[in-house]
PDBQT receptor file of N, H, CA, C and O in Angstrom, charges set to zero:
ATOM      1  N   MET A   1      93.844 218.929  77.066  1.00  0.00    +0.000 N 
ATOM      2  CA  MET A   1      95.267 218.666  76.824  1.00  0.00    +0.000 C 
ATOM      3  C   MET A   1      95.894 219.797  76.016  1.00  0.00    +0.000 C 
ATOM      4  O   MET A   1      97.070 220.113  76.192  1.00  0.00    +0.000 OA
ATOM      5  N   SER A   2      95.114 220.399  75.139  1.00  0.00    +0.000 N 
ATOM      6  H   SER A   2      94.159 220.142  74.996  1.00  0.00    +0.000 HD
ATOM      7  CA  SER A   2      95.646 221.473  74.312  1.00  0.00    +0.000 C 
ATOM      8  C   SER A   2      96.150 222.632  75.163  1.00  0.00    +0.000 C 
ATOM      9  O   SER A   2      97.183 223.231  74.863  1.00  0.00    +0.000 OA
ATOM     10  N   ARG A   3      95.398 222.949  76.247  1.00  0.00    +0.000 N 
ATOM     11  H   ARG A   3      94.559 222.462  76.491  1.00  0.00    +0.000 HD
ATOM     12  CA  ARG A   3      95.823 224.034  77.125  1.00  0.00    +0.000 C 
ATOM     13  C   ARG A   3      97.113 223.676  77.853  1.00  0.00    +0.000 C 
ATOM     14  O   ARG A   3      97.979 224.530  78.045  1.00  0.00    +0.000 OA
ATOM     15  N   ASP A   4      97.242 222.406  78.262  1.00  0.00    +0.000 N 
ATOM     16  H   ASP A   4      96.539 221.713  78.107  1.00  0.00    +0.000 HD
ATOM     17  CA  ASP A   4      98.473 221.967  78.915  1.00  0.00    +0.000 C 
ATOM     18  C   ASP A   4      99.660 222.095  77.964  1.00  0.00    +0.000 C 
ATOM     19  O   ASP A   4     100.733 222.545  78.366  1.00  0.00    +0.000 OA
ATOM     20  N   LEU A   5      99.472 221.703  76.712  1.00  0.00    +0.000 N 
ATOM     21  H   LEU A   5      98.600 221.337  76.385  1.00  0.00    +0.000 HD
ATOM     22  CA  LEU A   5     100.552 221.818  75.732  1.00  0.00    +0.000 C 
ATOM     23  C   LEU A   5     100.899 223.272  75.483  1.00  0.00    +0.000 C 
ATOM     24  O   LEU A   5     102.073 223.619  75.359  1.00  0.00    +0.000 OA
ATOM     25  N   ASP A   6      99.890 224.125  75.410  1.00  0.00    +0.000 N 
ATOM     26  H   ASP A   6      98.936 223.843  75.511  1.00  0.00    +0.000 HD
ATOM     27  CA  ASP A   6     100.162 225.545  75.197  1.00  0.00    +0.000 C 
ATOM     28  C   ASP A   6     100.973 226.119  76.355  1.00  0.00    +0.000 C 
ATOM     29  O   ASP A   6     101.904 226.894  76.138  1.00  0.00    +0.000 OA
ATOM     30  N   ALA A   7     100.626 225.743  77.574  1.00  0.00    +0.000 N 
ATOM     31  H   ALA A   7      99.869 225.113  77.750  1.00  0.00    +0.000 HD
ATOM     32  CA  ALA A   7     101.378 226.214  78.735  1.00  0.00    +0.000 C 
ATOM     33  C   ALA A   7     102.804 225.675  78.697  1.00  0.00    +0.000 C 
ATOM     34  O   ALA A   7     103.756 226.399  78.987  1.00  0.00    +0.000 OA
ATOM     35  N   TRP A   8     102.947 224.403  78.338  1.00  0.00    +0.000 N 
ATOM     36  H   TRP A   8     102.174 223.814  78.102  1.00  0.00    +0.000 HD
ATOM     37  CA  TRP A   8     104.280 223.785  78.264  1.00  0.00    +0.000 C 
ATOM     38  C   TRP A   8     105.122 224.472  77.195  1.00  0.00    +0.000 C 
ATOM     39  O   TRP A   8     106.304 224.742  77.407  1.00  0.00    +0.000 OA
ATOM     40  N   ILE A   9     104.513 224.751  76.049  1.00  0.00    +0.000 N 
ATOM     41  H   ILE A   9     103.552 224.531  75.877  1.00  0.00    +0.000 HD
ATOM     42  CA  ILE A   9     105.221 225.450  74.969  1.00  0.00    +0.000 C 
ATOM     43  C   ILE A   9     105.679 226.824  75.452  1.00  0.00    +0.000 C 
ATOM     44  O   ILE A   9     106.817 227.221  75.203  1.00  0.00    +0.000 OA
ATOM     45  N   ASP A  10     104.801 227.549  76.139  1.00  0.00    +0.000 N 
ATOM     46  H   ASP A  10     103.876 227.227  76.341  1.00  0.00    +0.000 HD
ATOM     47  CA  ASP A  10     105.165 228.877  76.649  1.00  0.00    +0.000 C 
ATOM     48  C   ASP A  10     106.349 228.803  77.605  1.00  0.00    +0.000 C 
ATOM     49  O   ASP A  10     107.300 229.575  77.484  1.00  0.00    +0.000 OA
ATOM     50  N   VAL A  11     106.291 227.869  78.559  1.00  0.00    +0.000 N 
ATOM     51  H   VAL A  11     105.519 227.242  78.657  1.00  0.00    +0.000 HD
ATOM     52  CA  VAL A  11     107.353 227.752  79.561  1.00  0.00    +0.000 C 
ATOM     53  C   VAL A  11     108.672 227.334  78.909  1.00  0.00    +0.000 C 
ATOM     54  O   VAL A  11     109.715 227.936  79.165  1.00  0.00    +0.000 OA
ATOM     55  N   GLN A  12     108.621 226.311  78.075  1.00  0.00    +0.000 N 
ATOM     56  H   GLN A  12     107.774 225.821  77.867  1.00  0.00    +0.000 HD
ATOM     57  CA  GLN A  12     109.863 225.805  77.479  1.00  0.00    +0.000 C 
ATOM     58  C   GLN A  12     110.479 226.809  76.505  1.00  0.00    +0.000 C 
ATOM     59  O   GLN A  12     111.700 226.959  76.471  1.00  0.00    +0.000 OA
ATOM     60  N   SER A  13     109.672 227.483  75.732  1.00  0.00    +0.000 N 
ATOM     61  H   SER A  13     108.680 227.361  75.761  1.00  0.00    +0.000 HD
ATOM     62  CA  SER A  13     110.234 228.464  74.804  1.00  0.00    +0.000 C 
ATOM     63  C   SER A  13     110.872 229.619  75.570  1.00  0.00    +0.000 C 
ATOM     64  O   SER A  13     111.884 230.167  75.133  1.00  0.00    +0.000 OA
ATOM     65  N   ALA A  14     110.283 229.997  76.718  1.00  0.00    +0.000 N 
ATOM     66  H   ALA A  14     109.461 229.552  77.072  1.00  0.00    +0.000 HD
ATOM     67  CA  ALA A  14     110.885 231.043  77.541  1.00  0.00    +0.000 C 
ATOM     68  C   ALA A  14     112.189 230.560  78.168  1.00  0.00    +0.000 C 
ATOM     69  O   ALA A  14     113.177 231.294  78.180  1.00  0.00    +0.000 OA
ATOM     70  N   LEU A  15     112.203 229.328  78.692  1.00  0.00    +0.000 N 
ATOM     71  H   LEU A  15     111.400 228.731  78.682  1.00  0.00    +0.000 HD
ATOM     72  CA  LEU A  15     113.421 228.785  79.304  1.00  0.00    +0.000 C 
ATOM     73  C   LEU A  15     114.563 228.677  78.305  1.00  0.00    +0.000 C 
ATOM     74  O   LEU A  15     115.723 228.920  78.638  1.00  0.00    +0.000 OA
ATOM     75  N   LEU A  16     114.220 228.310  77.082  1.00  0.00    +0.000 N 
ATOM     76  H   LEU A  16     113.278 228.112  76.812  1.00  0.00    +0.000 HD
ATOM     77  CA  LEU A  16     115.237 228.130  76.045  1.00  0.00    +0.000 C 
ATOM     78  C   LEU A  16     115.539 229.418  75.290  1.00  0.00    +0.000 C 
ATOM     79  O   LEU A  16     116.412 229.455  74.422  1.00  0.00    +0.000 OA
ATOM     80  N   ASP A  17     114.804 230.476  75.633  1.00  0.00    +0.000 N 
ATOM     81  H   ASP A  17     114.095 230.447  76.338  1.00  0.00    +0.000 HD
ATOM     82  CA  ASP A  17     114.924 231.739  74.903  1.00  0.00    +0.000 C 
ATOM     83  C   ASP A  17     114.763 231.482  73.399  1.00  0.00    +0.000 C 
ATOM     84  O   ASP A  17     115.536 231.963  72.571  1.00  0.00    +0.000 OA
ATOM     85  N   LEU A  18     113.725 230.702  73.088  1.00  0.00    +0.000 N 
ATOM     86  H   LEU A  18     113.097 230.311  73.761  1.00  0.00    +0.000 HD
ATOM     87  CA  LEU A  18     113.453 230.282  71.716  1.00  0.00    +0.000 C 
ATOM     88  C   LEU A  18     112.046 230.752  71.331  1.00  0.00    +0.000 C 
ATOM     89  O   LEU A  18     111.065 230.051  71.575  1.00  0.00    +0.000 OA
ATOM     90  N   PRO A  19     111.957 231.928  70.737  1.00  0.00    +0.000 N 
ATOM     91  CA  PRO A  19     110.627 232.415  70.372  1.00  0.00    +0.000 C 
ATOM     92  C   PRO A  19     109.998 231.514  69.306  1.00  0.00    +0.000 C 
ATOM     93  O   PRO A  19     110.676 231.040  68.394  1.00  0.00    +0.000 OA
ATOM     94  N   ILE A  20     108.692 231.289  69.441  1.00  0.00    +0.000 N 
ATOM     95  H   ILE A  20     108.142 231.674  70.182  1.00  0.00    +0.000 HD
ATOM     96  CA  ILE A  20     107.966 230.474  68.476  1.00  0.00    +0.000 C 
ATOM     97  C   ILE A  20     107.007 231.380  67.731  1.00  0.00    +0.000 C 
ATOM     98  O   ILE A  20     106.123 231.999  68.323  1.00  0.00    +0.000 OA
ATOM     99  N   ASP A  21     107.193 231.448  66.437  1.00  0.00    +0.000 N 
ATOM    100  H   ASP A  21     107.911 230.945  65.956  1.00  0.00    +0.000 HD
ATOM    101  CA  ASP A  21     106.338 232.268  65.590  1.00  0.00    +0.000 C 
ATOM    102  C   ASP A  21     104.897 231.781  65.736  1.00  0.00    +0.000 C 
ATOM    103  O   ASP A  21     104.648 230.577  65.674  1.00  0.00    +0.000 OA
ATOM    104  N   PRO A  22     103.957 232.683  65.926  1.00  0.00    +0.000 N 
ATOM    105  CA  PRO A  22     102.555 232.263  66.059  1.00  0.00    +0.000 C 
ATOM    106  C   PRO A  22     102.067 231.397  64.891  1.00  0.00    +0.000 C 
ATOM    107  O   PRO A  22     101.203 230.540  65.077  1.00  0.00    +0.000 OA
ATOM    108  N   ALA A  23     102.600 231.611  63.719  1.00  0.00    +0.000 N 
ATOM    109  H   ALA A  23     103.302 232.308  63.567  1.00  0.00    +0.000 HD
ATOM    110  CA  ALA A  23     102.203 230.797  62.564  1.00  0.00    +0.000 C 
ATOM    111  C   ALA A  23     102.678 229.349  62.713  1.00  0.00    +0.000 C 
ATOM    112  O   ALA A  23     102.088 228.440  62.129  1.00  0.00    +0.000 OA
ATOM    113  N   HIS A  24     103.740 229.132  63.491  1.00  0.00    +0.000 N 
ATOM    114  H   HIS A  24     104.220 229.870  63.966  1.00  0.00    +0.000 HD
ATOM    115  CA  HIS A  24     104.293 227.783  63.678  1.00  0.00    +0.000 C 
ATOM    116  C   HIS A  24     103.712 227.068  64.889  1.00  0.00    +0.000 C 
ATOM    117  O   HIS A  24     103.860 225.854  65.025  1.00  0.00    +0.000 OA
ATOM    118  N   ARG A  25     103.056 227.809  65.763  1.00  0.00    +0.000 N 
ATOM    119  H   ARG A  25     102.936 228.796  65.653  1.00  0.00    +0.000 HD
ATOM    120  CA  ARG A  25     102.560 227.247  67.018  1.00  0.00    +0.000 C 
ATOM    121  C   ARG A  25     101.622 226.048  66.819  1.00  0.00    +0.000 C 
ATOM    122  O   ARG A  25     101.759 225.071  67.556  1.00  0.00    +0.000 OA
ATOM    123  N   PRO A  26     100.679 226.064  65.868  1.00  0.00    +0.000 N 
ATOM    124  CA  PRO A  26      99.832 224.879  65.681  1.00  0.00    +0.000 C 
ATOM    125  C   PRO A  26     100.638 223.631  65.310  1.00  0.00    +0.000 C 
ATOM    126  O   PRO A  26     100.312 222.531  65.754  1.00  0.00    +0.000 OA
ATOM    127  N   GLY A  27     101.678 223.796  64.507  1.00  0.00    +0.000 N 
ATOM    128  H   GLY A  27     101.943 224.691  64.146  1.00  0.00    +0.000 HD
ATOM    129  CA  GLY A  27     102.521 222.659  64.146  1.00  0.00    +0.000 C 
ATOM    130  C   GLY A  27     103.312 222.139  65.326  1.00  0.00    +0.000 C 
ATOM    131  O   GLY A  27     103.461 220.929  65.495  1.00  0.00    +0.000 OA
ATOM    132  N   VAL A  28     103.821 223.047  66.144  1.00  0.00    +0.000 N 
ATOM    133  H   VAL A  28     103.701 224.030  66.007  1.00  0.00    +0.000 HD
ATOM    134  CA  VAL A  28     104.559 222.650  67.347  1.00  0.00    +0.000 C 
ATOM    135  C   VAL A  28     103.622 221.896  68.288  1.00  0.00    +0.000 C 
ATOM    136  O   VAL A  28     103.985 220.850  68.827  1.00  0.00    +0.000 OA
ATOM    137  N   ARG A  29     102.415 222.432  68.484  1.00  0.00    +0.000 N 
ATOM    138  H   ARG A  29     102.121 223.281  68.046  1.00  0.00    +0.000 HD
ATOM    139  CA  ARG A  29     101.432 221.784  69.351  1.00  0.00    +0.000 C 
ATOM    140  C   ARG A  29     101.078 220.400  68.823  1.00  0.00    +0.000 C 
ATOM    141  O   ARG A  29     100.982 219.443  69.592  1.00  0.00    +0.000 OA
ATOM    142  N   HIS A  30     100.883 220.294  67.507  1.00  0.00    +0.000 N 
ATOM    143  H   HIS A  30     100.960 221.072  66.882  1.00  0.00    +0.000 HD
ATOM    144  CA  HIS A  30     100.534 218.996  66.896  1.00  0.00    +0.000 C 
ATOM    145  C   HIS A  30     101.657 217.980  67.102  1.00  0.00    +0.000 C 
ATOM    146  O   HIS A  30     101.400 216.830  67.455  1.00  0.00    +0.000 OA
ATOM    147  N   TYR A  31     102.897 218.405  66.882  1.00  0.00    +0.000 N 
ATOM    148  H   TYR A  31     103.106 219.340  66.594  1.00  0.00    +0.000 HD
ATOM    149  CA  TYR A  31     104.036 217.498  67.034  1.00  0.00    +0.000 C 
ATOM    150  C   TYR A  31     104.172 217.039  68.485  1.00  0.00    +0.000 C 
ATOM    151  O   TYR A  31     104.415 215.860  68.740  1.00  0.00    +0.000 OA
ATOM    152  N   LEU A  32     104.017 217.964  69.440  1.00  0.00    +0.000 N 
ATOM    153  H   LEU A  32     103.820 218.922  69.233  1.00  0.00    +0.000 HD
ATOM    154  CA  LEU A  32     104.119 217.580  70.847  1.00  0.00    +0.000 C 
ATOM    155  C   LEU A  32     103.007 216.612  71.247  1.00  0.00    +0.000 C 
ATOM    156  O   LEU A  32     103.239 215.689  72.027  1.00  0.00    +0.000 OA
ATOM    157  N   ALA A  33     101.810 216.817  70.720  1.00  0.00    +0.000 N 
ATOM    158  H   ALA A  33     101.621 217.567  70.086  1.00  0.00    +0.000 HD
ATOM    159  CA  ALA A  33     100.717 215.885  71.009  1.00  0.00    +0.000 C 
ATOM    160  C   ALA A  33     101.040 214.506  70.435  1.00  0.00    +0.000 C 
ATOM    161  O   ALA A  33     100.755 213.487  71.064  1.00  0.00    +0.000 OA
ATOM    162  N   LEU A  34     101.628 214.475  69.251  1.00  0.00    +0.000 N 
ATOM    163  H   LEU A  34     101.859 215.302  68.740  1.00  0.00    +0.000 HD
ATOM    164  CA  LEU A  34     102.017 213.201  68.630  1.00  0.00    +0.000 C 
ATOM    165  C   LEU A  34     103.069 212.491  69.485  1.00  0.00    +0.000 C 
ATOM    166  O   LEU A  34     102.949 211.298  69.763  1.00  0.00    +0.000 OA
ATOM    167  N   VAL A  35     104.084 213.221  69.892  1.00  0.00    +0.000 N 
ATOM    168  H   VAL A  35     104.181 214.190  69.666  1.00  0.00    +0.000 HD
ATOM    169  CA  VAL A  35     105.145 212.640  70.726  1.00  0.00    +0.000 C 
ATOM    170  C   VAL A  35     104.574 212.149  72.053  1.00  0.00    +0.000 C 
ATOM    171  O   VAL A  35     104.944 211.077  72.530  1.00  0.00    +0.000 OA
ATOM    172  N   ALA A  36     103.674 212.929  72.651  1.00  0.00    +0.000 N 
ATOM    173  H   ALA A  36     103.373 213.800  72.264  1.00  0.00    +0.000 HD
ATOM    174  CA  ALA A  36     103.065 212.528  73.916  1.00  0.00    +0.000 C 
ATOM    175  C   ALA A  36     102.248 211.251  73.759  1.00  0.00    +0.000 C 
ATOM    176  O   ALA A  36     102.160 210.456  74.695  1.00  0.00    +0.000 OA
ATOM    177  N   SER A  37     101.652 211.044  72.591  1.00  0.00    +0.000 N 
ATOM    178  H   SER A  37     101.723 211.689  71.830  1.00  0.00    +0.000 HD
ATOM    179  CA  SER A  37     100.872 209.820  72.388  1.00  0.00    +0.000 C 
ATOM    180  C   SER A  37     101.763 208.597  72.164  1.00  0.00    +0.000 C 
ATOM    181  O   SER A  37     101.347 207.469  72.429  1.00  0.00    +0.000 OA
ATOM    182  N   ILE A  38     102.975 208.814  71.680  1.00  0.00    +0.000 N 
ATOM    183  H   ILE A  38     103.313 209.730  71.464  1.00  0.00    +0.000 HD
ATOM    184  CA  ILE A  38     103.909 207.716  71.417  1.00  0.00    +0.000 C 
ATOM    185  C   ILE A  38     104.742 207.375  72.659  1.00  0.00    +0.000 C 
ATOM    186  O   ILE A  38     105.131 206.221  72.844  1.00  0.00    +0.000 OA
ATOM    187  N   ALA A  39     105.012 208.353  73.491  1.00  0.00    +0.000 N 
ATOM    188  H   ALA A  39     104.696 209.290  73.341  1.00  0.00    +0.000 HD
ATOM    189  CA  ALA A  39     105.919 208.185  74.630  1.00  0.00    +0.000 C 
ATOM    190  C   ALA A  39     105.574 207.013  75.541  1.00  0.00    +0.000 C 
ATOM    191  O   ALA A  39     106.486 206.293  75.947  1.00  0.00    +0.000 OA
ATOM    192  N   PRO A  40     104.302 206.782  75.884  1.00  0.00    +0.000 N 
ATOM    193  CA  PRO A  40     104.025 205.644  76.781  1.00  0.00    +0.000 C 
ATOM    194  C   PRO A  40     104.442 204.297  76.186  1.00  0.00    +0.000 C 
ATOM    195  O   PRO A  40     104.906 203.417  76.910  1.00  0.00    +0.000 OA
ATOM    196  N   ARG A  41     104.279 204.134  74.884  1.00  0.00    +0.000 N 
ATOM    197  H   ARG A  41     103.901 204.849  74.295  1.00  0.00    +0.000 HD
ATOM    198  CA  ARG A  41     104.694 202.862  74.267  1.00  0.00    +0.000 C 
ATOM    199  C   ARG A  41     106.203 202.697  74.314  1.00  0.00    +0.000 C 
ATOM    200  O   ARG A  41     106.701 201.589  74.516  1.00  0.00    +0.000 OA
ATOM    201  N   VAL A  42     106.928 203.778  74.129  1.00  0.00    +0.000 N 
ATOM    202  H   VAL A  42     106.524 204.678  73.965  1.00  0.00    +0.000 HD
ATOM    203  CA  VAL A  42     108.386 203.711  74.198  1.00  0.00    +0.000 C 
ATOM    204  C   VAL A  42     108.835 203.406  75.628  1.00  0.00    +0.000 C 
ATOM    205  O   VAL A  42     109.703 202.562  75.848  1.00  0.00    +0.000 OA
ATOM    206  N   MET A  43     108.240 204.097  76.588  1.00  0.00    +0.000 N 
ATOM    207  H   MET A  43     107.535 204.784  76.410  1.00  0.00    +0.000 HD
ATOM    208  CA  MET A  43     108.642 203.914  77.979  1.00  0.00    +0.000 C 
ATOM    209  C   MET A  43     108.245 202.552  78.520  1.00  0.00    +0.000 C 
ATOM    210  O   MET A  43     108.909 202.042  79.422  1.00  0.00    +0.000 OA
ATOM    211  N   ASP A  44     107.177 201.941  77.996  1.00  0.00    +0.000 N 
ATOM    212  H   ASP A  44     106.638 202.355  77.263  1.00  0.00    +0.000 HD
ATOM    213  CA  ASP A  44     106.717 200.633  78.478  1.00  0.00    +0.000 C 
ATOM    214  C   ASP A  44     107.460 199.467  77.828  1.00  0.00    +0.000 C 
ATOM    215  O   ASP A  44     107.285 198.320  78.241  1.00  0.00    +0.000 OA
ATOM    216  N   PHE A  45     108.280 199.741  76.825  1.00  0.00    +0.000 N 
ATOM    217  H   PHE A  45     108.422 200.672  76.489  1.00  0.00    +0.000 HD
ATOM    218  CA  PHE A  45     108.998 198.676  76.127  1.00  0.00    +0.000 C 
ATOM    219  C   PHE A  45     110.077 198.114  77.044  1.00  0.00    +0.000 C 
ATOM    220  O   PHE A  45     110.966 198.837  77.494  1.00  0.00    +0.000 OA
ATOM    221  N   GLU A  46     109.985 196.816  77.312  1.00  0.00    +0.000 N 
ATOM    222  H   GLU A  46     109.263 196.229  76.946  1.00  0.00    +0.000 HD
ATOM    223  CA  GLU A  46     110.953 196.165  78.199  1.00  0.00    +0.000 C 
ATOM    224  C   GLU A  46     112.298 195.997  77.500  1.00  0.00    +0.000 C 
ATOM    225  O   GLU A  46     112.364 195.572  76.346  1.00  0.00    +0.000 OA
ATOM    226  N   LEU A  47     113.351 196.331  78.204  1.00  0.00    +0.000 N 
ATOM    227  H   LEU A  47     113.298 196.676  79.141  1.00  0.00    +0.000 HD
ATOM    228  CA  LEU A  47     114.701 196.143  77.696  1.00  0.00    +0.000 C 
ATOM    229  C   LEU A  47     115.362 194.992  78.432  1.00  0.00    +0.000 C 
ATOM    230  O   LEU A  47     115.229 194.860  79.648  1.00  0.00    +0.000 OA
ATOM    231  N   GLY A  48     116.073 194.165  77.688  1.00  0.00    +0.000 N 
ATOM    232  H   GLY A  48     116.181 194.272  76.699  1.00  0.00    +0.000 HD
ATOM    233  CA  GLY A  48     116.828 193.082  78.284  1.00  0.00    +0.000 C 
ATOM    234  C   GLY A  48     118.283 193.479  78.437  1.00  0.00    +0.000 C 
ATOM    235  O   GLY A  48     118.676 194.560  77.999  1.00  0.00    +0.000 OA
ATOM    236  N   PRO A  49     119.091 192.625  79.052  1.00  0.00    +0.000 N 
ATOM    237  CA  PRO A  49     120.508 192.942  79.236  1.00  0.00    +0.000 C 
ATOM    238  C   PRO A  49     121.233 193.222  77.919  1.00  0.00    +0.000 C 
ATOM    239  O   PRO A  49     122.148 194.044  77.883  1.00  0.00    +0.000 OA
ATOM    240  N   ALA A  50     120.839 192.557  76.850  1.00  0.00    +0.000 N 
ATOM    241  H   ALA A  50     120.095 191.889  76.879  1.00  0.00    +0.000 HD
ATOM    242  CA  ALA A  50     121.501 192.772  75.562  1.00  0.00    +0.000 C 
ATOM    243  C   ALA A  50     121.114 194.113  74.933  1.00  0.00    +0.000 C 
ATOM    244  O   ALA A  50     121.739 194.550  73.967  1.00  0.00    +0.000 OA
ATOM    245  N   ASP A  51     120.096 194.758  75.474  1.00  0.00    +0.000 N 
ATOM    246  H   ASP A  51     119.588 194.403  76.259  1.00  0.00    +0.000 HD
ATOM    247  CA  ASP A  51     119.638 196.027  74.920  1.00  0.00    +0.000 C 
ATOM    248  C   ASP A  51     120.267 197.241  75.597  1.00  0.00    +0.000 C 
ATOM    249  O   ASP A  51     119.961 198.378  75.239  1.00  0.00    +0.000 OA
ATOM    250  N   GLU A  52     121.125 197.011  76.553  1.00  0.00    +0.000 N 
ATOM    251  H   GLU A  52     121.373 196.087  76.844  1.00  0.00    +0.000 HD
ATOM    252  CA  GLU A  52     121.744 198.126  77.254  1.00  0.00    +0.000 C 
ATOM    253  C   GLU A  52     122.738 198.836  76.328  1.00  0.00    +0.000 C 
ATOM    254  O   GLU A  52     123.246 198.231  75.384  1.00  0.00    +0.000 OA
ATOM    255  N   PRO A  53     123.012 200.105  76.593  1.00  0.00    +0.000 N 
ATOM    256  CA  PRO A  53     123.935 200.846  75.732  1.00  0.00    +0.000 C 
ATOM    257  C   PRO A  53     125.351 200.274  75.807  1.00  0.00    +0.000 C 
ATOM    258  O   PRO A  53     125.744 199.664  76.801  1.00  0.00    +0.000 OA
ATOM    259  N   ALA A  54     126.083 200.485  74.755  1.00  0.00    +0.000 N 
ATOM    260  H   ALA A  54     125.764 200.981  73.948  1.00  0.00    +0.000 HD
ATOM    261  CA  ALA A  54     127.461 200.008  74.685  1.00  0.00    +0.000 C 
ATOM    262  C   ALA A  54     128.375 200.900  75.518  1.00  0.00    +0.000 C 
ATOM    263  O   ALA A  54     127.964 201.951  76.008  1.00  0.00    +0.000 OA
ATOM    264  N   ASN A  55     129.613 200.462  75.666  1.00  0.00    +0.000 N 
ATOM    265  H   ASN A  55     129.947 199.607  75.267  1.00  0.00    +0.000 HD
ATOM    266  CA  ASN A  55     130.611 201.273  76.358  1.00  0.00    +0.000 C 
ATOM    267  C   ASN A  55     130.795 202.593  75.616  1.00  0.00    +0.000 C 
ATOM    268  O   ASN A  55     130.447 202.713  74.442  1.00  0.00    +0.000 OA
ATOM    269  N   VAL A  56     131.331 203.550  76.298  1.00  0.00    +0.000 N 
ATOM    270  H   VAL A  56     131.614 203.453  77.252  1.00  0.00    +0.000 HD
ATOM    271  CA  VAL A  56     131.585 204.853  75.705  1.00  0.00    +0.000 C 
ATOM    272  C   VAL A  56     132.788 204.747  74.785  1.00  0.00    +0.000 C 
ATOM    273  O   VAL A  56     133.825 204.204  75.167  1.00  0.00    +0.000 OA
ATOM    274  N   PHE A  57     132.649 205.263  73.582  1.00  0.00    +0.000 N 
ATOM    275  H   PHE A  57     131.807 205.704  73.272  1.00  0.00    +0.000 HD
ATOM    276  CA  PHE A  57     133.749 205.267  72.618  1.00  0.00    +0.000 C 
ATOM    277  C   PHE A  57     134.699 206.407  72.957  1.00  0.00    +0.000 C 
ATOM    278  O   PHE A  57     134.277 207.556  73.089  1.00  0.00    +0.000 OA
ATOM    279  N   VAL A  58     135.972 206.089  73.097  1.00  0.00    +0.000 N 
ATOM    280  H   VAL A  58     136.315 205.156  72.990  1.00  0.00    +0.000 HD
ATOM    281  CA  VAL A  58     136.995 207.099  73.342  1.00  0.00    +0.000 C 
ATOM    282  C   VAL A  58     137.988 207.022  72.190  1.00  0.00    +0.000 C 
ATOM    283  O   VAL A  58     138.730 206.046  72.085  1.00  0.00    +0.000 OA
ATOM    284  N   PRO A  59     138.018 208.031  71.328  1.00  0.00    +0.000 N 
ATOM    285  CA  PRO A  59     138.914 207.982  70.176  1.00  0.00    +0.000 C 
ATOM    286  C   PRO A  59     140.375 208.134  70.594  1.00  0.00    +0.000 C 
ATOM    287  O   PRO A  59     140.685 208.759  71.608  1.00  0.00    +0.000 OA
ATOM    288  N   VAL A  60     141.243 207.562  69.808  1.00  0.00    +0.000 N 
ATOM    289  H   VAL A  60     140.990 207.054  68.984  1.00  0.00    +0.000 HD
ATOM    290  CA  VAL A  60     142.682 207.724  70.006  1.00  0.00    +0.000 C 
ATOM    291  C   VAL A  60     143.255 208.294  68.719  1.00  0.00    +0.000 C 
ATOM    292  O   VAL A  60     142.715 208.052  67.640  1.00  0.00    +0.000 OA
ATOM    293  N   PRO A  61     144.336 209.045  68.821  1.00  0.00    +0.000 N 
ATOM    294  CA  PRO A  61     144.914 209.597  67.596  1.00  0.00    +0.000 C 
ATOM    295  C   PRO A  61     145.510 208.482  66.744  1.00  0.00    +0.000 C 
ATOM    296  O   PRO A  61     145.957 207.466  67.275  1.00  0.00    +0.000 OA
ATOM    297  N   PRO A  62     145.519 208.667  65.433  1.00  0.00    +0.000 N 
ATOM    298  CA  PRO A  62     146.117 207.648  64.559  1.00  0.00    +0.000 C 
ATOM    299  C   PRO A  62     147.622 207.574  64.782  1.00  0.00    +0.000 C 
ATOM    300  O   PRO A  62     148.232 208.536  65.251  1.00  0.00    +0.000 OA
ATOM    301  N   PRO A  63     148.218 206.441  64.449  1.00  0.00    +0.000 N 
ATOM    302  CA  PRO A  63     149.676 206.324  64.621  1.00  0.00    +0.000 C 
ATOM    303  C   PRO A  63     150.394 207.325  63.714  1.00  0.00    +0.000 C 
ATOM    304  O   PRO A  63     149.896 207.712  62.657  1.00  0.00    +0.000 OA
ATOM    305  N   ALA A  64     151.559 207.720  64.159  1.00  0.00    +0.000 N 
ATOM    306  H   ALA A  64     151.964 207.406  65.018  1.00  0.00    +0.000 HD
ATOM    307  CA  ALA A  64     152.355 208.672  63.371  1.00  0.00    +0.000 C 
ATOM    308  C   ALA A  64     152.809 208.029  62.063  1.00  0.00    +0.000 C 
ATOM    309  O   ALA A  64     153.168 206.853  62.017  1.00  0.00    +0.000 OA
ATOM    310  N   MET A  65     152.784 208.810  61.036  1.00  0.00    +0.000 N 
ATOM    311  H   MET A  65     152.493 209.766  61.073  1.00  0.00    +0.000 HD
ATOM    312  CA  MET A  65     153.248 208.361  59.718  1.00  0.00    +0.000 C 
ATOM    313  C   MET A  65     154.687 208.787  59.521  1.00  0.00    +0.000 C 
ATOM    314  O   MET A  65     155.117 209.782  60.105  1.00  0.00    +0.000 OA
ATOM    315  N   PRO A  66     155.451 208.053  58.705  1.00  0.00    +0.000 N 
ATOM    316  CA  PRO A  66     156.831 208.484  58.431  1.00  0.00    +0.000 C 
ATOM    317  C   PRO A  66     156.863 209.922  57.913  1.00  0.00    +0.000 C 
ATOM    318  O   PRO A  66     156.110 210.286  57.010  1.00  0.00    +0.000 OA
ATOM    319  N   GLY A  67     157.725 210.712  58.482  1.00  0.00    +0.000 N 
ATOM    320  H   GLY A  67     158.337 210.417  59.216  1.00  0.00    +0.000 HD
ATOM    321  CA  GLY A  67     157.832 212.113  58.052  1.00  0.00    +0.000 C 
ATOM    322  C   GLY A  67     156.872 213.027  58.789  1.00  0.00    +0.000 C 
ATOM    323  O   GLY A  67     156.847 214.232  58.539  1.00  0.00    +0.000 OA
ATOM    324  N   ASP A  68     156.080 212.467  59.695  1.00  0.00    +0.000 N 
ATOM    325  H   ASP A  68     156.100 211.488  59.898  1.00  0.00    +0.000 HD
ATOM    326  CA  ASP A  68     155.139 213.268  60.484  1.00  0.00    +0.000 C 
ATOM    327  C   ASP A  68     155.917 213.953  61.605  1.00  0.00    +0.000 C 
ATOM    328  O   ASP A  68     156.725 213.305  62.271  1.00  0.00    +0.000 OA
ATOM    329  N   ASP A  69     155.697 215.226  61.825  1.00  0.00    +0.000 N 
ATOM    330  H   ASP A  69     155.042 215.753  61.284  1.00  0.00    +0.000 HD
ATOM    331  CA  ASP A  69     156.456 215.969  62.859  1.00  0.00    +0.000 C 
ATOM    332  C   ASP A  69     155.668 216.082  64.155  1.00  0.00    +0.000 C 
ATOM    333  O   ASP A  69     155.663 217.144  64.777  1.00  0.00    +0.000 OA
ATOM    334  N   ARG A  70     155.013 215.026  64.569  1.00  0.00    +0.000 N 
ATOM    335  H   ARG A  70     155.017 214.163  64.063  1.00  0.00    +0.000 HD
ATOM    336  CA  ARG A  70     154.266 215.099  65.832  1.00  0.00    +0.000 C 
ATOM    337  C   ARG A  70     155.123 214.847  66.998  1.00  0.00    +0.000 C 
ATOM    338  O   ARG A  70     154.645 214.872  68.132  1.00  0.00    +0.000 OA
TER     339      ARG A  70
C-alpha cells in the first residue's frame, strides 16, 4: 500500500503543481493512509431522508437604511 500511496502522492502533487518537500513526505503518506483507513466507515454509513443536505443558502442584501444612497 505504501507504494500505491507514493504513486498517488506523485501524481496528485504534479496535477496540483504542489511540490512536496521530501521531509514532509512521510507525514503526507501517514495522513493519507489514515484517511484511507477511515473512508470505508464514512462511505458505509447509511443516510436517511433527514440527513440530506439543506437547500442552498442565497444571501440577499440588507434593507436600505434611512439616508442610505443605494
